[in-house]
N, C-alpha and C positions, 0 to 999 in steps of 0.2 A: 553859805550853803547855796547850792544851785538847784534849779527847777527845770523841768522839761515842759515846753509848750508845744502841743501838737495842734496844728492849725488846719481846720477844714477838711479833715480826712473823712468826708461824708460820702454816702452813696451818690449824691448828685455830682460830686467832684471827682470820684474815683471809678465807680461802676461804669461799664460800657453803655448802660442805658440811662446814665445820669443826665440831668438837665444841663449841666455846664462842665462836662467831664474832661479831665486831663488824660483819661484813658490809661493805656498801657504804661506810660512813664509813672503815673501815680500808683498803679497797681504794683509796679516793680519795687516800690519803696516800702510797701506795707510790712513785709517781714522785718526789714531793717528797723522800722519805727517800733514794731511790736517788741523786738529784742531790746531796744533802748528803753521802752516803757517798763519791761520786766526788770531790766538792770536798775533803773531808778527806783522801782518799787522794792526790790530786794534791799536796797540801801535806805529805804524809808524816806526817800526824797519826794518832793512835790511833783506831781504830774498833772498838767492842766490840759484839758481838751477844750480848745477854743473853737466854737462852731458858729458859722453864719446862721442867723435866725431871722427870716424875713416873713412879713405879713403877706397875705395872698396878693395884695395890690401894691407892693413895695416899689418905691421909686427906682430901685436898682434894676428893675425889670424894664425900664426905659433904655438901659445901657446893655444889659445882659439877658440871656434867656432865663426863664423862671428856674429858680434853684433854691434849695434849703428852706422851703416854706415850713414854718414852725409845725412840729408834730407829724410831719410826713415821713414816709420811707426815705425820701431824698435827703432829709436832714440827719438821719441816723448815721452813726459811724459805720464805716465799711468793713465787712467781713470779719476777720479774726480780731481786729481792733474792737469791734462791737462786742464780740464774744468776751474778750478780756474785760472790757468796761462793765458789762452787765454783771460779771462775777465780782468785780472789785470796786464798784462805784460808791459803796458805803464806807470805804476806808477814809481815814482822816487825811491822808496824803493825796487823795484823788479829788480834783476840782473840775467841774463843768462850768464853762462860761458861754452863754449865748451872747453873740456880738452882732450889732446891726451894721457895722462898717468894716472896712478892711483891717483896721488896727484893733486887736483884741483888748487893748487898754482903753480905747475911746468909749467914754460914757459907761464903763463897767467898773466893778470894784476889784479888778484883778491886781492892780499895783498894791492896794491896801492889803489884800489877802496874802500876797507873796511877802510883803514886808513884815506882816504879822507873824509869818512863819520863818523869819530870819533869812529869807532868800536875798542874795545880792547879785546873782548871776543866772542868766537863763540861756538854755539851749532851745532855739526855735526851729521847728521842722514842719513839714507838711506841704500843702499846696495853697495857692500857686506861688512859686518862688518870687515872681516879679510883681505880685499884687499883695495878697494877704500876709505872706511870710515877710516880705520886705516892709510892709507897713507896720506889722507887729514888732519887728525888730526896731523900727523907728520909735514906736510907742514905748518899748522897753528902755531904749536909750534915753528918751525924753524923761522917763520916770526915774532915771539914775541907775538902772541895772547894767551890768556888764553883759554883753551879748556874744553868743556863739551860734554858728550855723554849720551843720554837717551837710556837705553836698550830696552825700548818699542817703539823706533823709528828706530831700526836697525834690519837687517835680512841678512842671507847669505845662500848659498846652501851647505855649509860644516858644520861639527860639531865643528868648531874652533871659533865660535863667542864669546863665553864666555872667552876663553883663550886670544883672542885679545883685548877684553874690559879690562881684567885685565892688559894686557901689556900696554895699553894706560894709565891706571892709574899709573902703576909702573914706566914707562919710561918717560912719558910726563906730569905726575901729572894731568892728565885729571880728572875732576870731573865727577863721574859716577852717573847718576840720575836713 
């Protein structure tokens, strides 16, 4: 069975007024991701929302502008994704993971939860392609999952997206859709 992992599609990463926004490129993939979420839900497959969750004085803010502080507007899912999540968050196939690092598997119970649900393959999407998506693909690979990435479901605020997608394929044998 496969699962969908939606990475960091928060107000702070997607909204024009977000603290560390990828802006229009991230906004342009929202409908594509929502359609994929609905597709996975219709097939009763696991859907994971993996979200940065930082404390007010987190060490990440030495490197990056303040973003995704726990419990703030910035950490909420963006737009129609948030609407869908609010309506469906109590379903057995919908999982929310707060993550403190780039990799959604690092110091979380994500691998265990996926394996307990019979998942052996993950489709990773969201932002930023060259940071949290890339590192989450590594985490999935490290945990023994087959990985896929759809270029139409990823965005970043740098010009490194394509390079990192190629790296995921070369290093982790990620299937690129």
